[in-house]
C-alpha positions as CSV (number, residue, x, y, z in Angstrom):
1,M,82.5,82.0,110.3
2,K,84.4,81.7,113.4
3,K,83.2,78.1,114.5
4,L,83.9,77.0,110.7
5,L,87.0,78.3,110.0
6,G,88.2,76.5,114.0
7,T,86.2,73.3,113.2
8,L,87.8,73.4,109.4
9,L,91.2,73.7,111.6
10,L,90.3,70.8,113.9
11,A,89.2,68.7,111.6
12,S,92.9,68.8,109.8
13,S,94.6,68.5,113.1
14,F,92.8,65.3,113.6
15,V,93.5,64.6,110.0
16,A,97.4,65.1,110.6
17,V,97.6,63.0,113.9
18,A,96.9,60.2,111.3
19,D,98.7,61.0,108.4
20,G,102.2,62.8,109.3
21,N,104.0,66.6,109.4
22,N,101.6,67.7,107.4
23,L,99.4,69.8,108.9
24,Y,101.0,73.9,108.8
25,V,99.9,77.4,110.9
26,G,100.8,80.1,109.2
27,V,101.3,84.5,110.3
28,G,101.6,87.3,108.1
29,A,101.9,91.2,108.3
30,G,102.4,94.7,105.8
31,A,99.8,96.7,104.1
32,G,96.3,96.0,102.7
33,W,93.9,99.0,100.3
34,N,91.2,98.7,99.0
35,D,89.2,100.2,95.8
36,I,88.7,103.4,98.2
37,Q,91.5,103.5,100.9
38,S,95.0,103.9,100.5
39,P,97.5,102.1,102.4
40,A,96.8,100.2,105.8
41,A,98.1,97.3,108.4
42,S,97.5,94.1,107.5
43,F,97.2,90.7,109.7
44,R,97.0,86.9,108.4
45,L,96.5,84.0,110.7
46,D,96.0,81.0,108.3
47,G,95.7,76.8,108.8
48,G,96.2,74.2,106.4
49,Y,97.0,70.4,106.0
50,N,99.4,69.9,103.1
51,F,97.4,66.5,100.8
52,S,101.4,65.9,99.2
53,D,104.4,68.9,98.3
54,N,102.5,70.0,95.6
55,W,98.6,70.3,97.0
56,A,97.2,72.0,100.1
57,L,93.2,73.1,101.7
58,E,93.9,76.3,104.2
59,A,91.9,78.1,106.3
60,G,93.3,81.9,107.2
61,T,91.9,85.2,108.1
62,T,92.6,88.7,106.9
63,G,92.7,91.7,108.8
64,L,91.9,95.6,107.1
65,T,92.7,97.7,109.7
66,Q,91.8,101.0,107.4
67,S,91.3,104.4,109.7
68,G,88.6,107.2,108.9
69,G,84.2,106.9,108.3
70,T,82.6,106.1,105.8
71,P,83.2,104.1,103.3
72,N,86.7,102.9,104.7
73,Q,86.8,100.8,107.8
74,S,87.9,97.7,108.7
75,M,87.8,95.0,107.1
76,Q,88.2,90.9,108.5
77,Y,88.0,87.7,106.0
78,Y,88.0,84.9,107.0
79,D,88.8,82.3,103.9
80,L,89.0,78.2,102.4
81,S,91.0,77.5,99.2
82,V,93.6,75.3,97.3
83,K,97.2,75.9,97.5
84,G,98.7,74.9,94.8
85,T,102.7,74.8,94.9
86,L,105.4,74.6,92.7
87,P,108.8,73.3,94.5
88,L,112.1,75.4,91.9
89,S,114.4,73.6,95.2
90,D,114.5,72.9,97.9
91,A,114.7,75.8,99.5
92,F,112.5,77.7,97.6
93,G,109.2,77.7,95.8
94,V,105.8,79.7,94.1
95,F,103.2,79.4,94.7
96,A,99.0,80.6,94.1
97,Q,95.4,79.9,95.7
98,V,91.7,79.9,95.2
99,G,89.1,80.1,97.4
100,G,86.3,82.1,99.0
101,A,86.2,84.4,101.3
102,Y,83.1,85.9,103.4
103,G,83.9,89.8,104.4
104,S,82.9,91.8,107.5
105,P,81.8,94.3,108.6
106,G,81.9,95.4,105.3
107,A,80.9,98.7,104.3
108,T,79.1,101.1,105.1
109,V,76.0,102.3,103.6
110,Y,73.7,104.5,103.2
111,T,69.6,103.9,102.5
112,D,67.2,106.1,101.7
113,C,69.5,109.0,100.1
114,N,67.7,111.6,98.4
115,R,70.1,114.7,96.5
116,G,70.4,117.4,98.7
117,D,69.1,115.6,101.5
118,S,70.5,113.5,104.4
119,C,70.5,110.0,104.7
120,T,69.6,107.9,106.9
121,G,68.9,104.7,107.6
122,L,72.7,102.6,107.8
123,N,73.6,99.6,106.7
124,Q,76.6,96.8,107.5
125,Q,77.1,95.3,104.6
126,A,78.9,91.8,104.6
127,G,78.9,89.4,101.8
128,W,81.5,86.7,99.9
129,N,84.4,88.0,97.7
130,A,86.2,86.1,95.1
131,L,89.4,85.2,96.4
132,T,93.0,84.2,94.5
133,A,96.5,84.5,96.3
134,V,100.3,84.3,93.9
135,G,103.2,84.0,96.4
136,V,106.6,82.7,96.7
137,Q,108.2,80.3,99.8
138,L,111.9,80.5,101.0
139,N,112.6,77.0,103.3
140,I,113.8,77.7,106.2
141,S,114.5,74.0,107.2
142,R,111.9,71.0,106.6
143,Q,109.5,72.4,109.8
144,F,109.5,76.3,108.9
145,S,109.4,78.9,105.7
146,L,109.2,81.9,105.3
147,N,106.7,83.9,102.3
148,L,105.7,86.6,101.0
149,T,102.3,86.7,99.3
150,N,99.3,88.7,97.6
151,Y,95.6,88.4,98.3
152,Y,93.6,89.6,96.0
153,Y,89.6,89.9,97.7
154,Y,87.4,90.5,94.9
155,G,84.9,92.4,96.4
156,A,80.5,91.6,97.0
157,N,78.3,94.7,96.0
158,T,80.2,97.1,99.1
159,P,81.3,100.3,97.7
160,Q,84.4,99.8,99.3
161,G,85.7,96.5,96.2
162,N,87.9,95.1,95.6
163,S,90.9,94.4,98.6
164,N,94.3,93.6,97.9
165,V,96.9,92.7,100.9
166,L,100.8,92.2,100.4
167,L,101.9,90.4,103.3
168,G,105.9,89.2,104.9
169,G,104.7,85.4,106.8
170,A,106.2,82.4,108.6
171,K,104.7,78.8,108.5
172,F,104.7,75.9,111.0
173,N,104.5,71.7,109.7
174,F,104.0,70.1,112.6
């Protein structure tokens, strides 16, 4: 999955060099929750290509640093999404994203469990998730902006279920 993300970002950079200032990279930090665990630290790195002021294709990775044992383990999501932006002024805009994500390592689940007996056969689950996001963006300049984004990963068939991540971040346009 990391190779796919790298390939997408590299391909975007070649297109951006030919077309102008449409490539961007971003970072974010904040808090995340899943259906099992209380808030935990979250971090994001992403990059994308702006086809226009309103549409972009974005690839990113989000880490959720859950603590504790089963089933509250950390998650790492690798995602690809379409991003639509509505500029409300030169300095402010709102946006929404929709796409897919691969979550790994997922929750540890026990297999071969009998009532009253201990469980055996630990299994790391990873899987595909749907992704939606909404946010606001404050444009400091044409190249630099600040944002607040709420990412929601609809859980695959894992005990952790869905993950909600709220991040403050920055974006740099090349």
